[in-house]
C-alpha positions as a printed NumPy array, in Angstrom:
array([[-11.209, -54.153, -19.719],
       [-15.365, -54.012, -19.234],
       [-16.107, -50.923, -16.878],
       [-19.046, -51.865, -14.35 ],
       [-20.958, -48.806, -12.77 ],
       [-22.923, -49.023,  -9.418],
       [-26.55 , -47.816,  -9.229],
       [-25.347, -44.381,  -7.81 ],
       [-22.761, -43.927, -10.452],
       [-26.09 , -45.086, -13.358],
       [-28.257, -42.557, -11.751],
       [-26.046, -39.802, -12.158],
       [-24.909, -40.892, -15.327],
       [-28.741, -41.064, -16.727],
       [-29.486, -38.393, -14.087],
       [-32.39 , -40.387, -13.046],
       [-33.841, -41.185,  -9.882],
       [-32.057, -44.376,  -7.971],
       [-35.818, -45.749,  -7.279],
       [-36.431, -45.265, -11.227],
       [-33.091, -47.896, -11.96 ],
       [-34.347, -50.332,  -9.193],
       [-38.077, -49.986, -11.498],
       [-36.053, -50.563, -14.635],
       [-34.057, -53.855, -13.371],
       [-37.429, -54.805, -11.666],
       [-39.414, -55.434, -14.878],
       [-36.239, -56.36 , -16.76 ],
       [-35.746, -53.106, -18.692],
       [-32.272, -52.613, -18.432],
       [-29.131, -54.574, -18.76 ],
       [-27.395, -55.547, -15.667],
       [-25.768, -58.209, -13.661],
       [-26.355, -59.113, -10.056],
       [-22.976, -60.021,  -8.022],
       [-23.665, -62.549,  -5.174],
       [-26.762, -63.793,  -3.723],
       [-29.09 , -63.031,  -0.881],
       [-28.864, -59.667,   1.121],
       [-25.108, -59.084,   0.223],
       [-25.77 , -59.426,  -3.502],
       [-25.31 , -55.653,  -5.727],
       [-26.476, -55.001,  -8.741],
       [-24.071, -53.828, -11.585],
       [-24.229, -52.107, -15.235],
       [-21.843, -53.044, -18.032],
       [-20.792, -49.68 , -19.68 ],
       [-21.135, -50.643, -23.02 ],
       [-23.976, -52.7  , -22.271],
       [-25.946, -49.665, -21.157],
       [-24.3  , -47.451, -23.993],
       [-26.093, -49.742, -26.715],
       [-29.464, -49.729, -24.846],
       [-29.184, -46.047, -24.897],
       [-28.294, -45.935, -28.796],
       [-29.747, -49.045, -30.15 ],
       [-28.922, -47.92 , -33.667],
       [-25.049, -47.253, -33.217],
       [-25.229, -51.372, -31.523],
       [-26.624, -52.946, -34.44 ],
       [-25.238, -52.811, -38.014],
       [-27.549, -51.514, -40.29 ],
       [-27.931, -54.089, -43.416],
       [-26.555, -52.811, -46.509],
       [-28.887, -53.199, -49.314],
       [-28.369, -55.71 , -51.87 ],
       [-26.776, -55.491, -55.708],
       [-30.507, -57.19 , -56.577],
       [-32.389, -54.169, -55.301],
       [-29.911, -50.731, -56.469],
       [-30.005, -52.918, -59.757],
       [-33.661, -52.934, -59.565],
       [-33.632, -49.   , -58.612],
       [-31.574, -48.547, -61.494],
       [-34.21 , -50.308, -63.941],
       [-37.084, -48.356, -62.174],
       [-35.4  , -45.392, -62.895],
       [-34.555, -46.336, -66.894],
       [-38.286, -47.059, -67.086],
       [-39.213, -43.571, -65.93 ],
       [-36.862, -41.867, -67.813],
       [-37.933, -43.724, -71.053],
       [-41.378, -42.914, -70.599],
       [-41.152, -39.378, -70.107],
       [-39.121, -39.632, -72.998],
       [-42.246, -41.276, -74.551],
       [-44.324, -38.384, -73.806],
       [-42.152, -35.377, -74.793],
       [-42.105, -36.953, -78.365],
       [-45.755, -37.649, -78.266]])
C-alpha cells in the first residue's frame, strides 16, 4: 500500500522549511499529488517517488555492458599484450 506524506511530514523527513517545499512544488521540481480542488485542495507526496527523487541512481537500473563491448575489451587487452611481447623480444 502506498504511503503518502503531508508537507509537514516531508519537511521533517528532508529537514527543509515548508516554504522551500512549496517552492519546489511551484517550480515542479519535486513529485507530488494534488488532492481535491480549489481552496480545499491538499498536496501529498508519494514516499516511493520521493525516495526515487532523492536517490535517482537507485531508481534506474544501470544498463549492463553488452557481450560485444566485453569482447572488444578482451581484444584490446590481447593486442596490448602482443605489442608488449613484441617490444620485449626486440
